[in-house]
VOPAVEX-546831 format. One record per residue (C-alpha): residue number from 1; residue in one letter; x negated, z negated, y. Coordinates in nm, 3 decimals. Example, Ala and Ser with C-alpha at 12.3 -4.5 7.8 and 13.67 -1.06 7.14 Angstrom:
2
<1; a; <-1.230; -0.780; -0.450>> <2; s; <-1.367; -0.714; -0.106>> 
END
This chain:
300
<1; m; <-0.004; -0.002; -0.002>> <2; n; <-0.155; 0.099; 0.337>> <3; p; <-0.145; -0.106; 0.658>> <4; r; <0.144; 0.096; 0.807>> <5; e; <0.364; 0.025; 0.502>> <6; r; <0.272; -0.343; 0.513>> <7; r; <0.368; -0.364; 0.881>> <8; v; <0.712; -0.216; 0.812>> <9; n; <0.776; -0.461; 0.524>> <10; a; <0.637; -0.766; 0.705>> <11; g; <0.895; -0.748; 0.976>> <12; h; <0.722; -0.935; 1.261>> <13; r; <0.427; -0.872; 1.501>> <14; g; <0.188; -1.155; 1.392>> <15; v; <0.155; -1.039; 1.034>> <16; a; <0.135; -0.673; 1.143>> <17; i; <-0.175; -0.748; 1.349>> <18; a; <-0.343; -0.956; 1.083>> <19; i; <-0.310; -0.711; 0.793>> <20; p; <-0.542; -0.438; 0.924>> <21; i; <-0.809; -0.698; 0.975>> <22; i; <-0.774; -0.824; 0.617>> <23; v; <-0.782; -0.466; 0.485>> <24; a; <-1.098; -0.391; 0.686>> <25; a; <-1.259; -0.703; 0.545>> <26; l; <-1.166; -0.598; 0.195>> <27; a; <-1.301; -0.251; 0.248>> <28; a; <-1.635; -0.405; 0.346>> <29; l; <-1.648; -0.587; 0.016>> <30; r; <-1.576; -0.276; -0.195>> <31; p; <-1.851; -0.199; -0.446>> <32; a; <-2.086; 0.099; -0.420>> <33; p; <-1.933; 0.445; -0.470>> <34; a; <-1.843; 0.545; -0.827>> <35; y; <-2.102; 0.825; -0.806>> <36; a; <-2.387; 0.568; -0.781>> <37; d; <-2.247; 0.368; -1.072>> <38; r; <-2.219; 0.690; -1.275>> <39; v; <-2.586; 0.773; -1.224>> <40; d; <-2.690; 0.421; -1.312>> <41; d; <-2.475; 0.428; -1.626>> <42; l; <-2.619; 0.757; -1.740>> <43; i; <-2.978; 0.638; -1.689>> <44; k; <-2.897; 0.328; -1.896>> <45; e; <-2.751; 0.539; -2.174>> <46; l; <-3.054; 0.761; -2.167>> <47; k; <-3.292; 0.472; -2.195>> <48; t; <-3.109; 0.256; -2.452>> <49; s; <-2.869; 0.465; -2.671>> <50; s; <-2.971; 0.539; -3.031>> <51; s; <-2.731; 0.831; -3.044>> <52; e; <-2.872; 1.177; -2.985>> <53; k; <-2.532; 1.304; -2.859>> <54; v; <-2.514; 1.023; -2.597>> <55; r; <-2.869; 1.084; -2.475>> <56; l; <-2.809; 1.464; -2.468>> <57; s; <-2.491; 1.419; -2.265>> <58; a; <-2.675; 1.187; -2.024>> <59; t; <-2.956; 1.434; -1.961>> <60; l; <-2.716; 1.718; -1.904>> <61; n; <-2.509; 1.520; -1.656>> <62; l; <-2.805; 1.373; -1.469>> <63; g; <-2.938; 1.718; -1.416>> <64; k; <-2.605; 1.831; -1.272>> <65; l; <-2.557; 1.522; -1.040>> <66; g; <-2.878; 1.601; -0.857>> <67; d; <-2.986; 1.238; -0.796>> <68; p; <-3.361; 1.206; -0.777>> <69; r; <-3.338; 0.857; -0.938>> <70; a; <-3.305; 1.037; -1.262>> <71; i; <-3.644; 1.212; -1.241>> <72; d; <-3.857; 0.933; -1.394>> <73; p; <-3.607; 0.865; -1.675>> <74; l; <-3.598; 1.231; -1.759>> <75; i; <-3.986; 1.241; -1.759>> <76; d; <-3.983; 0.960; -2.010>> <77; r; <-3.737; 1.139; -2.241>> <78; l; <-3.928; 1.465; -2.216>> <79; k; <-4.242; 1.288; -2.327>> <80; n; <-4.105; 1.045; -2.582>> <81; d; <-3.764; 1.145; -2.725>> <82; s; <-3.760; 1.218; -3.094>> <83; e; <-3.497; 1.487; -3.053>> <84; k; <-3.589; 1.835; -2.933>> <85; s; <-3.241; 1.888; -2.786>> <86; v; <-3.290; 1.587; -2.553>> <87; r; <-3.642; 1.685; -2.465>> <88; s; <-3.529; 2.043; -2.385>> <89; t; <-3.243; 1.928; -2.158>> <90; s; <-3.470; 1.674; -1.988>> <91; a; <-3.705; 1.962; -1.903>> <92; t; <-3.408; 2.157; -1.763>> <93; g; <-3.298; 1.862; -1.562>> <94; l; <-3.640; 1.818; -1.409>> <95; g; <-3.640; 2.181; -1.307>> <96; a; <-3.315; 2.124; -1.119>> <97; l; <-3.401; 1.783; -0.968>> <98; v; <-3.763; 1.841; -0.852>> <99; t; <-3.693; 2.039; -0.541>> <100; s; <-3.908; 2.090; -0.233>> <101; s; <-3.788; 1.760; -0.101>> <102; v; <-3.948; 1.572; -0.392>> <103; q; <-4.313; 1.520; -0.310>> <104; g; <-4.607; 1.291; -0.388>> <105; a; <-4.666; 1.097; -0.703>> <106; q; <-4.320; 1.161; -0.849>> <107; r; <-4.349; 1.534; -0.817>> <108; a; <-4.701; 1.525; -0.965>> <109; r; <-4.571; 1.314; -1.268>> <110; a; <-4.289; 1.557; -1.333>> <111; v; <-4.506; 1.867; -1.306>> <112; q; <-4.776; 1.719; -1.535>> <113; a; <-4.516; 1.621; -1.793>> <114; l; <-4.372; 1.973; -1.795>> <115; k; <-4.713; 2.127; -1.826>> <116; d; <-4.797; 1.899; -2.122>> <117; a; <-4.463; 1.990; -2.288>> <118; e; <-4.514; 2.358; -2.230>> <119; a; <-4.855; 2.341; -2.395>> <120; n; <-4.808; 2.078; -2.666>> <121; d; <-4.446; 2.013; -2.761>> <122; p; <-4.385; 2.097; -3.126>> <123; s; <-4.063; 2.282; -3.048>> <124; p; <-4.083; 2.639; -2.909>> <125; v; <-3.747; 2.578; -2.739>> <126; v; <-3.881; 2.281; -2.548>> <127; q; <-4.200; 2.468; -2.460>> <128; a; <-3.990; 2.754; -2.318>> <129; q; <-3.755; 2.522; -2.119>> <130; a; <-4.061; 2.337; -1.977>> <131; g; <-4.211; 2.665; -1.868>> <132; r; <-3.883; 2.767; -1.696>> <133; a; <-3.860; 2.428; -1.525>> <134; l; <-4.214; 2.480; -1.387>> <135; q; <-4.116; 2.820; -1.262>> <136; a; <-3.807; 2.675; -1.090>> <137; i; <-4.014; 2.403; -0.929>> <138; n; <-4.275; 2.649; -0.806>> <139; a; <-4.007; 2.884; -0.682>> <140; s; <-3.841; 2.613; -0.471>> <141; a; <-4.125; 2.635; -0.229>> <142; p; <-4.096; 2.935; 0.002>> <143; q; <-4.330; 3.223; -0.064>> <144; p; <-4.581; 3.298; 0.201>> <145; p; <-4.504; 3.621; 0.390>> <146; p; <-4.753; 3.905; 0.396>> <147; q; <-5.034; 3.831; 0.630>> <148; t; <-5.101; 4.054; 0.923>> <149; g; <-5.431; 4.230; 0.880>> <150; g; <-5.414; 4.265; 0.499>> <151; g; <-5.220; 4.170; 0.191>> <152; v; <-5.016; 4.272; -0.111>> <153; y; <-4.639; 4.310; -0.147>> <154; v; <-4.486; 4.358; -0.490>> <155; n; <-4.139; 4.509; -0.541>> <156; i; <-3.973; 4.411; -0.868>> <157; g; <-3.762; 4.687; -1.018>> <158; p; <-3.416; 4.649; -1.177>> <159; m; <-3.549; 4.646; -1.535>> <160; s; <-3.374; 4.813; -1.831>> <161; s; <-3.273; 4.703; -2.181>> <162; k; <-3.207; 4.898; -2.500>> <163; t; <-3.054; 4.639; -2.730>> <164; g; <-2.744; 4.863; -2.770>> <165; t; <-2.503; 4.590; -2.664>> <166; p; <-2.386; 4.631; -2.295>> <167; a; <-2.320; 4.265; -2.236>> <168; d; <-2.665; 4.172; -2.384>> <169; d; <-2.829; 4.452; -2.183>> <170; t; <-2.686; 4.323; -1.859>> <171; k; <-2.791; 3.971; -1.932>> <172; y; <-3.150; 4.068; -2.030>> <173; r; <-3.204; 4.292; -1.727>> <174; a; <-3.112; 4.006; -1.491>> <175; m; <-3.323; 3.760; -1.682>> <176; m; <-3.627; 3.992; -1.679>> <177; v; <-3.596; 4.039; -1.304>> <178; k; <-3.574; 3.662; -1.251>> <179; v; <-3.862; 3.578; -1.481>> <180; a; <-4.085; 3.850; -1.336>> <181; t; <-4.016; 3.736; -0.982>> <182; k; <-4.076; 3.365; -1.063>> <183; t; <-4.393; 3.445; -1.263>> <184; m; <-4.527; 3.645; -0.974>> <185; g; <-4.470; 3.345; -0.750>> <186; k; <-4.647; 3.116; -0.995>> <187; a; <-4.942; 3.343; -1.096>> <188; a; <-4.991; 3.517; -0.755>> <189; s; <-4.838; 3.324; -0.471>> <190; n; <-5.037; 3.542; -0.229>> <191; m; <-4.845; 3.847; -0.355>> <192; p; <-4.491; 3.799; -0.218>> <193; t; <-4.190; 3.973; -0.371>> <194; t; <-3.981; 3.937; -0.058>> <195; w; <-4.033; 4.088; 0.288>> <196; p; <-4.001; 3.890; 0.615>> <197; g; <-3.656; 3.942; 0.757>> <198; g; <-3.518; 4.060; 0.428>> <199; g; <-3.473; 4.412; 0.289>> <200; v; <-3.734; 4.641; 0.144>> <201; p; <-4.032; 4.759; 0.358>> <202; t; <-4.092; 5.116; 0.439>> <203; k; <-4.431; 5.283; 0.411>> <204; a; <-4.470; 5.256; 0.788>> <205; a; <-4.385; 4.884; 0.782>> <206; l; <-4.644; 4.819; 0.516>> <207; a; <-4.901; 5.021; 0.701>> <208; q; <-4.832; 4.840; 1.029>> <209; k; <-4.925; 4.511; 0.866>> <210; s; <-5.207; 4.657; 0.661>> <211; v; <-5.020; 4.553; 0.344>> <212; q; <-5.054; 4.745; 0.009>> <213; g; <-4.728; 4.793; -0.181>> <214; f; <-4.693; 4.785; -0.558>> <215; y; <-4.389; 4.844; -0.784>> <216; v; <-4.329; 4.665; -1.116>> <217; d; <-4.052; 4.758; -1.360>> <218; g; <-3.996; 4.704; -1.734>> <219; t; <-3.790; 4.793; -2.043>> <220; l; <-3.679; 4.571; -2.329>> <221; n; <-3.724; 4.819; -2.615>> <222; e; <-3.635; 4.604; -2.911>> <223; v; <-3.501; 4.267; -3.020>> <224; k; <-3.498; 4.196; -3.398>> <225; i; <-3.363; 3.897; -3.589>> <226; d; <-3.477; 3.826; -3.949>> <227; v; <-3.289; 3.555; -4.125>> <228; s; <-3.428; 3.374; -4.425>> <229; g; <-3.212; 3.081; -4.545>> <230; s; <-3.175; 2.829; -4.270>> <231; s; <-3.453; 2.979; -4.054>> <232; a; <-3.480; 3.293; -3.843>> <233; t; <-3.766; 3.490; -3.688>> <234; i; <-3.681; 3.665; -3.360>> <235; s; <-3.922; 3.941; -3.239>> <236; c; <-3.905; 4.143; -2.924>> <237; k; <-4.100; 4.427; -2.764>> <238; i; <-4.126; 4.509; -2.389>> <239; s; <-4.302; 4.775; -2.189>> <240; m; <-4.381; 4.755; -1.820>> <241; l; <-4.512; 4.992; -1.566>> <242; l; <-4.711; 4.958; -1.247>> <243; a; <-4.685; 5.202; -0.956>> <244; s; <-4.758; 5.229; -0.590>> <245; f; <-4.484; 5.141; -0.344>> <246; p; <-4.271; 5.284; -0.199>> <247; d; <-4.361; 5.622; -0.342>> <248; k; <-4.367; 5.485; -0.696>> <249; s; <-4.656; 5.682; -0.820>> <250; v; <-4.722; 5.530; -1.170>> <251; f; <-5.073; 5.435; -1.257>> <252; g; <-5.034; 5.184; -1.538>> <253; f; <-4.831; 5.127; -1.856>> <254; l; <-4.842; 4.793; -2.039>> <255; n; <-4.685; 4.673; -2.360>> <256; g; <-4.624; 4.332; -2.513>> <257; g; <-4.442; 4.159; -2.790>> <258; a; <-4.374; 3.819; -2.933>> <259; k; <-4.213; 3.628; -3.226>> <260; v; <-4.010; 3.306; -3.204>> <261; q; <-3.910; 3.079; -3.492>> <262; a; <-3.573; 2.907; -3.485>> <263; s; <-3.294; 2.784; -3.717>> <264; s; <-3.043; 3.042; -3.826>> <265; s; <-2.760; 2.888; -3.621>> <266; a; <-2.603; 3.127; -3.371>> <267; s; <-2.683; 2.900; -3.079>> <268; e; <-3.051; 2.868; -3.170>> <269; v; <-3.088; 3.236; -3.230>> <270; a; <-2.941; 3.314; -2.896>> <271; l; <-3.180; 3.079; -2.725>> <272; a; <-3.475; 3.213; -2.928>> <273; r; <-3.393; 3.569; -2.818>> <274; e; <-3.402; 3.467; -2.449>> <275; d; <-3.719; 3.275; -2.507>> <276; c; <-3.883; 3.570; -2.670>> <277; v; <-3.797; 3.807; -2.390>> <278; s; <-3.901; 3.546; -2.119>> <279; a; <-4.234; 3.473; -2.292>> <280; v; <-4.329; 3.844; -2.308>> <281; v; <-4.240; 3.912; -1.946>> <282; e; <-4.430; 3.605; -1.835>> <283; d; <-4.736; 3.709; -2.041>> <284; l; <-4.739; 4.064; -1.914>> <285; i; <-4.701; 3.966; -1.548>> <286; a; <-4.952; 3.681; -1.551>> <287; k; <-5.219; 3.830; -1.783>> <288; k; <-5.186; 4.199; -1.715>> <289; i; <-4.986; 4.297; -1.417>> <290; v; <-5.141; 4.053; -1.170>> <291; p; <-5.504; 4.121; -1.270>> <292; t; <-5.444; 4.495; -1.252>> <293; i; <-5.288; 4.469; -0.899>> <294; k; <-5.587; 4.250; -0.793>> <295; d; <-5.825; 4.517; -0.921>> <296; k; <-5.637; 4.802; -0.766>> <297; a; <-5.606; 4.627; -0.433>> <298; g; <-5.973; 4.510; -0.430>> <299; i; <-5.876; 4.144; -0.436>> <300; p; <-6.143; 3.910; -0.587>> 
END
């Protein structure tokens, strides 16, 4: 019942004046918002529950709520949880929570935990999620614009996919563009994939700033799934090209492939297919595309 309703029912002036004061006092004594309680409850569940499902639900929800108080608990679960599902979602949560506003020791702890997981976790799924989280964290910082007086700009093409399934092809093309862009930011932050002011630079605009332009595009040629009992092996092959930009005169073709082990469940196979494609794009960009651009541009 609000103060206006109470004044009508009370029927005289003295009570009508007192009630708003009482309501205000009660409002001051209300507990912290339910949101804060929810975060605290989820962190407690994450730390103390013996149920994989409860911990998994906690990591998923903490990542969505966006409260930085969850960063350290998620780091702990990424490093110590016995279940790969919880470690994987902890990595994903860290990728969402460690934004540009998170700095200092906490950011350093999260990044180091993700690097350790990417290199050493026994689950390929966790390794892949940790790598994606690191890319997300690195991408949260704005890329430096091309420097006047010299530099490199890289235009990422639309990519293509030949899996034969239109829905899958659309998904993989978008994923390849995203992974290629993030990997460029991670492996070569001095080679921006965006142009100041937006849009795509012309040849004249590049020349005005003494910036060399390069074009990168790729094709997912094959994704295979071999099932044996309760396990599956997913393999994929990708080709990428390098060209000058904006005239797109091709000067390099690069090929890569990978295999990922997973259980034969549909959900695990779907994740493994994405992990395979992501891993090959990352490897080609970081280990072949970037060094080739540096060599072509005369960058030490």
